[in-house]
N, C-alpha and C positions, 0 to 999 in steps of 0.2 A: 511529408519534417511533420512531426504533434508538438505543440505546446501544451505543457502540465503542469496546472497549477494548483498545490496542496489550502487546503485551511481548514480551520476548526483544531487544531494546536494551541493546548492554554496549561496552565497549571491547575492539575486535581488532585483529589485526596485522595490515597489510599481506599477504596473499594469502588470509586465510584466508575460510572462507562461515559465515553464519549466517543462521539462520531468523528474522524475524519472523513474529508470528502478532495477528491480531484476532478476538477473539469479539464478536458481532456480537448483543443481546438487545432485548426489548421484541417492543410489538403487531406481525403480521404485518411481520415480519423481510426475509421472501422479497420483499415488496415494493421491497426498494434494492438497487440496486445498487452496489455496493462496487469503490471501488482503489486505489493507496495513490500518495499523493502527499510529496516529500520540501522540508522548507526547510532555508539558515544562516542564520545571523544578519546582516540588511540584505541577502536576498535575498524576491523574495515564490516560493510554495511553488508547485512545480514536478510536473509530473505524472510519475511512475512504470513504473504498470503500473495495468491495471482489467481487470474482465471487460466483454463486452457484457453489454443487458439481459435476454435472455434465457437467458444463461446460459451457452451455450455459445462464443462467444468470448473470446481472450483477447488484450489488448493489451499489450508490453510497451517504452518508448522506448523507438529508434533508437539511441540513445546506449549503453542499457545489455543492449540485446539480447545472447547467448550469456553473460551474466551474472547476471542477474540472471531470474526465474522467477513468474508469481505461479498462486495453486493452491486451491481449497476443499476443504475435509470438508464435503459440505450435514448431512448429522446430527451437527453437533458448531455447526452456523453457523458459519463461525471461518473466513476466508479468511490465505495465507500468503503472504508474498514471500519467497522463496529467494534468496542473492546469496551470488555464489562469487567470489573469487580478489578480494575487496573493496580498494580504494585513498583511498591518505590525502581524497582529494575524494571520496570517496563518505560523508567523515561531514556529517551533518546531523541533523537528528529529522526524522523516520521517522511519519506520516500516515496510517492510515486515515480514507474516509472514503465516504459513504454516498450517494447521491443517487434519485431517485425518476422522472426524465426516463426517458419513452418514445419512447426516439429508434436510429435504427440499428448498428449499431459502440458502440465505445470513446469512453466522453465525455473528454477530456481538461482541461477549463476546470478548475479548481478554483471558481469561479464557482456551479460548476452543481453542484453537492457542496452539500448541504443541512446534511447531517452532521456530525461530525468526532469521533474521539478526541484522548485528551489528548497525545498523541504518546508515541515512543517515541526516544530519544538513539543513534544510534552513532555511534562514535570507533573511525577505523583513524589507527593512528599506525604510520609509515613505518620 
């Protein structure tokens, strides 16, 4: 089992940049593949960015490419979501999530992710 704790969410202005962190802890942390999702009230959680199972590949959902980047610090068991040129429509709760599925590529389906953090609120004012 892995515990995930997000941090870095806050109120920012349109055009600002912000980096979210997700610290993973627990036994066999490296067994889990991590990704980021976001959710606005009344909507489903949607995939933002994630890693491939072997950790060598990353994928950012097409609509956010060029503005959002996912990265990691393996020594600190931490993954990051770097967000630039933020827009009011990026306002959401951002979740870090982990799965154990041994599959090629990056998993984008929320239901595959078994472990979730508590979420970090990002609010972008216009």
